[in-house]
C-alpha angles and dihedrals in degrees: 000000000000121000109235128151108257120251120257090239092059091047092048092049091052092047094052090048095053094040089054095048098038099105092043090048093049091050094048113104119234107263097216108029095172092051091046091052091050089054093051090051092051092049094050089055087061097048127085127205090246096050124125104216130191118195116197121206090014094167111189090349097251090143094037093055089053096047105034094085089061093059141063093235130354125196115193114196131188130167092223116087090196089056092049093048089056090048091051090055091049092049090058089068094046124108115272097255091053090048089053096047102038120080121184123206140171112235140118127253095239113048112016110043110160126229119243116276119250120264109292107185096284096104097267116156106244091201090062096049092092091050093069142249120336091216136011119197128198117175120181090349116098095073088054102051116104094231115022095190092052093049090049090049092053090049091053090047093054098043120093115239105281093019123140132244112199122185143165111199135183108238097199095183085077095056126090105307088236089070103059097027102040116013101040095048090052093047090047090051090053089046092228098126132053121249109294127192115219096215132166121212095259092054091049094051091045090053091050092050093044089057090062099260123132113224111229099179145352118203140169117221103179115125118246090255090073112082095225137000109228096165107086115201106221131189116193132174134213111233119254114259 
C-alpha cells in the first residue's frame, strides 16, 4: 500500500456521503453494546488524566463524550460538518468537565491533523505540546480512509515518541463473502458509498507495522452472541526517539 495524499474528489465524495447520512447514523443504535462498553473500558485503562488525545473520524462524538473526562484534553475530529454539528448539540448537554476538555473540529484524517493544544489548566505538560499527541484514536475508520498508508503515516507524524495509537477497525474480508465480493462492488458502481478497503486482520496489522508503529496488543471485544468478531481492537506505540 503506497502512502499518497488522497485526492480532493475522494474526500469530497466521502464528506457528501457522511453529511447525507449523519442524522440516520446518529439515530442508529450500537449493534453490540456490551462489546462497545468493553472497548471503552480498555481504552480508559490506557489513558492518563494529563493525556492530550486526538480522535479521528469521531462522527457525532458518542465515544468522545464518554472518554473525554479521563483525559487532560480531547480533540474529536470528523470530516463531515453535519456530523460535527450533531456532536456540538450533544456536547451542550454534557457535564461541565467534559465541555471544558472536549474540542470538536471539522477536518479529515489525511491532510489536516491538528497539533495538540497548549496546557490549559488540566495538568498537561506545556513542554511536550510540540512533541505531538499522547494518544490518537480511530474507531471504525481505517477501512474507510482513501489511502490507509497515508493516514497511518499522518498518525505517526503527529504522535509524540512513545505515544499510543488505538484503533478498532472493520476487517471486511472476514465477513460473509457476499459482502466484499458482491454487495460492495455494486454499491461502489452506483457511487452510494464512500471508499471501503476490504482488509483482513493480517493486512491491517501489517499496514500498521509498516507505518513504523509497534503493536502492543490485539484483542477482540465482540460478545459471544455475535457469530464472528471482525473488528480487531489494536493498541500500537510509536517508538521512543
